[in-house]
ZAKEBA-998900 format. One record per residue (C-alpha): residue number from 1; residue in one letter; chain; x, y, z. Coordinates in Angstrom, 3 decimals. Each point is the difference from the previous one (the first is absolute). Layout:
N
[node NUM "a" "A" [X Y Z]];
...
This chain:
96
[node 1 "x" "A" [12.373 23.363 6.848]];
[node 2 "x" "A" [-2.643 -0.484 2.342]];
[node 3 "x" "A" [0.097 -2.945 2.286]];
[node 4 "x" "A" [-3.436 -1.506 0.980]];
[node 5 "x" "A" [-1.023 -3.440 1.431]];
[node 6 "x" "A" [-1.497 -2.485 -2.611]];
[node 7 "x" "A" [-3.683 1.067 -0.711]];
[node 8 "x" "A" [-1.541 -3.597 0.003]];
[node 9 "x" "A" [0.146 -3.106 2.569]];
[node 10 "x" "A" [0.965 -2.240 -2.979]];
[node 11 "x" "A" [0.865 0.351 -3.493]];
[node 12 "x" "A" [-0.276 -2.948 -2.662]];
[node 13 "x" "A" [2.543 0.387 -2.944]];
[node 14 "x" "A" [-1.357 -2.040 -2.871]];
[node 15 "x" "A" [2.435 -0.641 -2.789]];
[node 16 "x" "A" [-1.582 1.150 -3.523]];
[node 17 "x" "A" [3.310 0.285 -1.854]];
[node 18 "x" "A" [-0.123 -0.628 -3.798]];
[node 19 "x" "A" [2.788 -1.483 -1.881]];
[node 20 "x" "A" [0.418 0.009 -3.679]];
[node 21 "x" "A" [1.422 -2.593 -2.264]];
[node 22 "x" "A" [-1.737 -3.010 1.725]];
[node 23 "x" "A" [1.954 0.252 3.488]];
[node 24 "x" "A" [-2.014 -1.034 2.863]];
[node 25 "x" "A" [-1.674 2.738 2.008]];
[node 26 "x" "A" [-2.825 0.209 2.612]];
[node 27 "x" "A" [-1.768 2.703 -2.186]];
[node 28 "x" "A" [0.284 -1.456 -3.332]];
[node 29 "x" "A" [-3.285 -1.215 -1.802]];
[node 30 "x" "A" [-1.319 -3.110 1.504]];
[node 31 "x" "A" [2.204 0.188 3.203]];
[node 32 "x" "A" [-2.844 1.838 2.231]];
[node 33 "x" "A" [2.366 2.490 1.903]];
[node 34 "x" "A" [-2.183 3.010 -1.252]];
[node 35 "x" "A" [-3.272 -1.638 0.489]];
[node 36 "x" "A" [1.145 -1.339 3.560]];
[node 37 "x" "A" [0.844 3.674 1.100]];
[node 38 "x" "A" [-3.432 1.215 -1.072]];
[node 39 "x" "A" [-1.641 -2.824 1.708]];
[node 40 "x" "A" [1.706 0.916 3.066]];
[node 41 "x" "A" [-0.941 3.572 -0.246]];
[node 42 "x" "A" [-3.642 -0.931 -0.316]];
[node 43 "x" "A" [0.131 -2.145 3.113]];
[node 44 "x" "A" [1.587 2.500 2.145]];
[node 45 "x" "A" [-2.437 2.745 -0.986]];
[node 46 "x" "A" [-2.983 -2.292 0.356]];
[node 47 "x" "A" [1.158 -1.096 3.569]];
[node 48 "x" "A" [0.635 3.598 1.127]];
[node 49 "x" "A" [3.546 -0.097 0.139]];
[node 50 "x" "A" [0.885 2.832 -2.651]];
[node 51 "x" "A" [2.104 2.585 1.899]];
[node 52 "x" "A" [1.441 -2.583 2.349]];
[node 53 "x" "A" [1.120 -2.578 -2.492]];
[node 54 "x" "A" [1.841 1.161 -3.028]];
[node 55 "x" "A" [0.165 -2.355 -3.285]];
[node 56 "x" "A" [2.625 1.156 -2.420]];
[node 57 "x" "A" [1.398 -1.095 -3.233]];
[node 58 "x" "A" [3.744 -0.890 0.132]];
[node 59 "x" "A" [2.717 -0.423 -2.282]];
[node 60 "x" "A" [1.762 -3.247 -0.333]];
[node 61 "x" "A" [0.511 -1.774 3.170]];
[node 62 "x" "A" [2.414 -2.416 -1.665]];
[node 63 "x" "A" [-1.593 -3.469 0.299]];
[node 64 "x" "A" [-1.638 0.346 -3.394]];
[node 65 "x" "A" [-0.140 -3.735 -0.632]];
[node 66 "x" "A" [-1.973 -0.488 3.377]];
[node 67 "x" "A" [-2.512 2.753 -0.458]];
[node 68 "x" "A" [-2.135 1.750 0.289]];
[node 69 "x" "A" [1.664 1.143 2.909]];
[node 70 "x" "A" [-1.070 2.417 2.943]];
[node 71 "x" "A" [1.607 1.377 3.448]];
[node 72 "x" "A" [-1.843 1.126 2.857]];
[node 73 "x" "A" [1.695 2.840 2.093]];
[node 74 "x" "A" [0.592 0.156 2.786]];
[node 75 "x" "A" [-0.582 -3.613 0.764]];
[node 76 "x" "A" [2.826 -1.225 -2.442]];
[node 77 "x" "A" [-2.602 -2.315 -1.462]];
[node 78 "x" "A" [0.925 -1.260 -3.556]];
[node 79 "x" "A" [-2.178 -1.960 -2.252]];
[node 80 "x" "A" [0.463 -1.601 -3.435]];
[node 81 "x" "A" [-2.007 -1.574 -2.524]];
[node 82 "x" "A" [-2.777 1.940 1.192]];
[node 83 "x" "A" [-3.441 -0.085 -1.906]];
[node 84 "x" "A" [-3.281 2.064 0.337]];
[node 85 "x" "A" [-1.398 -3.196 1.758]];
[node 86 "x" "A" [2.433 0.863 2.838]];
[node 87 "x" "A" [-1.581 3.438 0.864]];
[node 88 "x" "A" [-1.963 -1.020 2.779]];
[node 89 "x" "A" [3.095 -1.732 1.944]];
[node 90 "x" "A" [2.028 2.937 -0.809]];
[node 91 "x" "A" [-2.751 2.714 1.335]];
[node 92 "x" "A" [-0.131 -1.954 3.179]];
[node 93 "x" "A" [3.640 0.778 0.551]];
[node 94 "x" "A" [-0.818 3.714 -0.632]];
[node 95 "x" "A" [-2.848 0.064 2.389]];
[node 96 "x" "A" [2.183 -1.380 3.088]];
């Protein structure tokens, strides 16, 4: 195993988990988790932050009913009920 420093200054973990059987999940159709993740990736690239900020799909973050959820590392910033309209505000956090 090779140990290295984190290659990004910030990482955004966006829940895109899908659950079957009608259980609520951030990535289920109509919930917006996957769309949010893609919108953040586009915004990061557009602002020239690619290579500095990583937007990553995440499995369940365990607050499904409050989602879509995301977590920004290393800040420890947690957001719930996030929608694509919130991307500009989130990107401001990533630029600082």
